[in-house]
N, C-alpha and C positions, 0 to 999 in steps of 0.2 A: 504494500500500499504506500502511495506517495503522500508527501506533505500536503499537496494540493487536495488529495482525497479527504484528508482529515479536516482540513480547512472547510471544504465544501460541506462535509457532514456537520460540522460545527455551526455553520450559517443555517443549514436546514434546520437543525434543532432549535435555533433562535427564530425559526419562521421567517427567515430572510434568505430564501434560496437564490436570490439574485445578488447576494453579498459578495460572491466571488464567482461570477457566472462563466468566465472564460479563463482559460489558461494563457494569459497574456504577459506572463513574467511579473505580475503583481505579487510582490513579496511582503506586503504590508502586514500580514498576519504572522509572517514567519518568526519574528522574535518571541511572540506569544506562544506559538507552537513549540519552539525550542525550549522555553522554560519548563513546560510540562514534559517535554521529551527528555530533558536532562534529569528530572526528578525520577522518571520511570527507568531511565538507563541506569542510574545508580542503584536501583532496586534489583535489576536484572543482571547487570554485568559488572565485571571488575576492571575491564579495559578503560583507558581514558576516554572521556566523553568527546564525541565528534559531532558538532551541531549540523543541522541541514544548512546547506549554503543556498539552496534554491528550492522552490515548491515542488519541482519535478523529481526531486531526489527521493529514493526509497527510504522509508522508516525501518530501521534495523532493531526492531523489537519483536518479541513473540506475539502470537495472536491473542494471548491473555491480556496483554497491555493495551490493545487498540481501543477498546471501549473507554478505558481510563484516559487514554490520550485524547480521545474525541471530546469526553465530558469536560476534562480539565481545560482544553483549548476553547470550548464553547464558553466556559465560565470566564476565561480571561478576555475573550472577545466581548462578552457582555459587559463586563467591567469597563473596558475600554470605551464602550459606547454609553456608559452611565446607566445601564439597566441593572440596578442593584438586586432587584427581585429575581431576575433570571440568573444573575451571578450566584446568589445564594442557592437557588434550585440546582444549578449545574455543579456547584462546589460540593453539595450534598451528594450527588450521584457520583462525582469523581472520587470522593472519600469512600463511598460504599463499594466502588469497584476496585479499590486498592488491594483488598485481601486476595483477590484472584491473580494478582501480578505474581509471577514466578520470582522466587528468591526473597531473601530477607532485606529489610530496609538498610540503606548504607549507614554505616557506623564508623566514627572516627576512632582511631586507635591511639593510645597514650595521651588521654585528655588530662590526666593529673600530672602536675609538674614533678619531675624527678629531681633528686638531690644534685645530679651532675649538670642539670640545665638551669638551676636557679642562681 
């Protein structure tokens, strides 16, 4: 699935199917998509995150993460448009879909200071 597909689904969820009607190189929603993509990447993978550079690029996540990616992107698109009610609704769906994402949430190691670093 491409970034464009996720953005189109997000706009459809917002009842705005014309929000991104054509693949004309419009990358305006790409930074919002990459925010959610990064969160899900850290949950599934251990490699360094590689953001999408354009909307025609394939999303490199498992199928379990695609609904979360769509809902999270729709939430951020709604927030960018000032629709707080839609943002709350999609954020709730995004949060509910996270348990299906494969892998454990990203955790930082060595968060407590050690004697040799103080």
